[in-house]
C-alpha positions as CSV (number, residue, x, y, z in Angstrom):
1,M,57.4,30.3,-61.2
2,K,54.3,29.1,-63.1
3,I,53.0,25.6,-62.6
4,A,50.7,24.0,-65.2
5,N,47.0,23.8,-64.0
6,D,46.9,20.1,-64.6
7,I,49.6,19.7,-62.0
8,L,48.7,22.6,-59.6
9,I,44.9,22.2,-59.3
10,P,44.8,18.5,-58.3
11,E,47.4,19.4,-55.6
12,L,45.2,22.3,-54.4
13,A,42.2,19.9,-54.4
14,R,44.1,17.4,-52.3
15,L,45.2,20.0,-49.7
16,L,41.6,21.4,-49.5
17,A,40.2,17.9,-49.0
18,E,42.6,17.6,-46.0
19,G,41.0,20.7,-44.5
20,K,43.8,23.0,-45.3
21,E,43.6,26.6,-46.6
22,V,45.6,27.2,-49.8
23,R,47.0,30.4,-51.4
24,F,47.9,30.8,-55.0
25,T,48.3,33.6,-57.6
26,P,45.9,33.0,-60.5
27,S,46.8,34.1,-64.0
28,G,44.7,35.8,-66.6
29,V,42.4,38.8,-66.7
30,S,39.0,37.2,-66.5
31,M,38.4,38.4,-62.9
32,R,39.3,42.0,-63.4
33,P,38.9,44.3,-61.7
34,F,38.5,42.3,-58.5
35,I,41.4,39.9,-59.0
36,E,44.4,41.0,-61.0
37,G,46.0,38.0,-62.6
38,D,49.7,37.3,-61.9
39,R,49.6,39.9,-59.1
40,D,46.9,39.3,-56.5
41,S,46.7,36.1,-54.4
42,V,43.6,34.3,-53.5
43,I,43.0,32.1,-50.4
44,L,40.8,29.1,-51.0
45,K,38.9,26.8,-48.6
46,A,36.9,23.7,-49.3
47,L,33.2,24.2,-49.4
48,T,31.6,24.0,-46.0
49,R,28.2,25.1,-47.3
50,P,26.5,25.1,-50.6
51,P,27.8,27.7,-53.0
52,R,25.9,31.0,-53.0
53,L,25.3,33.5,-55.8
54,G,28.3,35.8,-55.9
55,D,30.8,33.3,-54.5
56,I,34.1,33.1,-56.4
57,L,34.7,29.4,-57.1
58,L,37.6,27.3,-58.4
59,A,35.9,24.7,-60.6
60,Q,36.6,22.1,-63.2
61,T,34.6,22.7,-66.4
62,Q,34.4,21.3,-69.9
63,T,35.1,23.3,-73.0
64,L,32.9,22.9,-76.1
65,C,35.4,20.4,-77.4
66,G,35.0,18.3,-74.3
67,Q,38.4,19.2,-72.8
68,T,38.8,19.6,-69.1
69,T,39.7,23.1,-67.9
70,Y,39.8,25.0,-64.6
71,V,38.3,28.4,-63.9
72,L,38.3,30.8,-61.0
73,H,35.0,32.6,-61.7
74,R,32.0,34.0,-59.9
75,L,28.8,32.0,-59.4
76,I,26.1,34.1,-61.3
77,R,23.2,31.6,-61.6
78,I,22.0,28.3,-60.3
79,E,19.9,26.2,-62.8
80,G,18.7,23.1,-60.9
81,D,21.9,21.1,-60.1
82,T,24.0,23.2,-62.5
83,Y,26.2,26.1,-61.3
84,V,26.8,28.8,-63.9
85,L,30.0,30.7,-63.6
86,Q,31.4,33.8,-65.3
87,G,34.5,35.9,-64.9
88,D,34.0,39.5,-63.7
89,G,36.1,40.7,-66.6
90,N,34.1,38.7,-69.2
91,L,31.3,40.3,-71.1
92,A,30.1,37.1,-72.5
93,G,30.8,33.4,-72.1
94,E,29.8,31.3,-69.1
95,E,30.9,28.0,-67.7
96,R,28.8,25.3,-66.2
97,C,29.6,22.7,-63.6
98,V,28.0,20.6,-60.9
99,L,28.7,20.6,-57.2
100,G,31.3,17.7,-57.5
101,D,33.3,19.9,-60.0
102,I,33.8,22.7,-57.5
103,I,37.2,22.5,-55.9
104,G,37.1,25.4,-53.5
105,R,35.8,28.9,-52.6
106,V,37.8,32.1,-52.4
107,T,37.7,33.4,-48.9
108,R,40.2,36.2,-49.3
109,I,41.9,38.3,-52.0
110,E,45.3,40.0,-51.3
111,T,47.5,42.4,-53.1
112,P,51.3,41.8,-53.2
113,S,51.7,44.3,-50.3
114,G,49.4,42.1,-48.2
115,R,46.4,44.5,-48.3
116,R,43.1,42.6,-48.3
117,K,40.7,43.5,-51.1
118,P,37.0,43.5,-50.3
119,L,35.5,40.1,-51.1
120,T,32.4,41.5,-52.8
121,R,29.5,39.4,-53.9
122,G,29.5,41.1,-57.3
123,Y,25.8,41.9,-57.4
124,L,26.3,45.5,-58.5
125,W,29.0,44.5,-60.9
126,H,26.6,41.9,-62.4
127,L,23.9,44.5,-62.8
128,L,26.4,46.8,-64.5
129,K,27.0,44.2,-67.3
130,P,25.6,46.5,-70.1
131,V,28.3,49.1,-69.2
132,R,31.1,46.9,-67.9
133,N,33.0,47.1,-71.1
134,Y,33.4,50.9,-70.5
135,L,34.3,50.4,-66.9
136,L,36.9,47.8,-67.7
137,K,38.5,50.1,-70.3
138,L,38.6,52.9,-67.7
139,Y,40.2,50.4,-65.2
140,R,42.8,49.3,-67.7
141,H,43.7,52.7,-68.9
142,S,43.7,54.6,-65.6
143,I,43.6,52.7,-62.3
144,L,45.8,49.8,-63.5
145,K,48.4,52.2,-64.9
146,L,48.4,54.2,-61.6
147,Y,49.1,51.0,-59.7
148,K,51.9,50.0,-62.1
149,N,53.5,53.4,-61.7
150,E,53.3,53.3,-57.9
151,N,55.1,49.9,-57.9
152,N,57.9,50.8,-60.3
């Protein structure tokens, strides 16, 4: 069952503020290949330290139209008090937020079978940005199809 972000995220934030760990299944493809939307689960914890480059963060951001949105993206740069996020599957586009907009940090990624995926910092993936388009196509057309065939 899908729950709208404007209902789900404030509840996740409340639970994290109480010191609880939360698990949910994100949707979308912006974190491919590390998080497969509508399939993999992520485990979040509240921030216990300042965010570091490579952390995957759940944050509230603003669109260009000024609308509030939520993203689960990787921290790629820090500009003063501003944290710059980008999805691993995104070739362009970045989101900006401040510390108070960060809801939690991903501490674990799991497949439906319960297998833990490596929680990479994404440094190599970030350096591969010029060729990521090709790597993502390879992922979609081979690895992702193999996974779907194994689970059908």
